[in-house]
C-alpha positions, -999 to +999 in steps of 0.1 A: +205-421-129+214-385-123+196-385-088+216-417-078+248-401-088+240-369-069+231-386-036+257-412-037+253-449-042+265-484-040+260-503-073+251-539-068+276-563-084+249-581-106+239-579-141+210-556-151+175-569-142+144-568-165+117-546-151+081-542-166+069-506-166+033-496-162+029-494-200+041-530-205+075-519-218+104-540-205+136-522-197+170-533-183+178-516-150+209-514-128+203-518-091+218-496-064+217-496-026+208-461-013+199-444+019+164-426+021+149-402+046+112-397+044+087-385+069+114-384+097+123-420+090+157-432+077+167-466+061+183-483+032+164-495+001+171-503-035+170-480-065+165-492-101+180-470-127+175-470-164+176-447-194+149-420-192+138-431-157+117-407-136+124-404-098+096-422-079+091-437-045+079-472-049+060-496-025+093-513-015+108-481-002+077-473+017+076-508+033+114-506+040+106-474+060+075-488+077+051-464+058+019-469+038-003-446+017-037-438+029-058-439-002-086-417+012-064-388+024-034-393+001-010-390+031+016-414+042+009-432+075+031-452+099+026-490+094+051-500+122+074-484+146+106-468+131+138-488+127+149-518+108+122-546+104+131-581+104+111-605+081+115-642+081 
């Protein structure tokens, strides 16, 4: 929560959502709309905040920015041209 408060946020007007963590624990999380800049790309994405959360970049954020991890090199690669993607 501290990171979202420092960078600014827009809390989504919905009740907390249940998230299942990697260890199987279920937590209630508030959702925020945030702006992200990573590898020279800029875009909007969602942040899920809950007590004792650690800052991480998830797959959704990478997809929103058009990036993907290369599992061999450990680097992020471009998956599509920069800019907003339209999915239908």
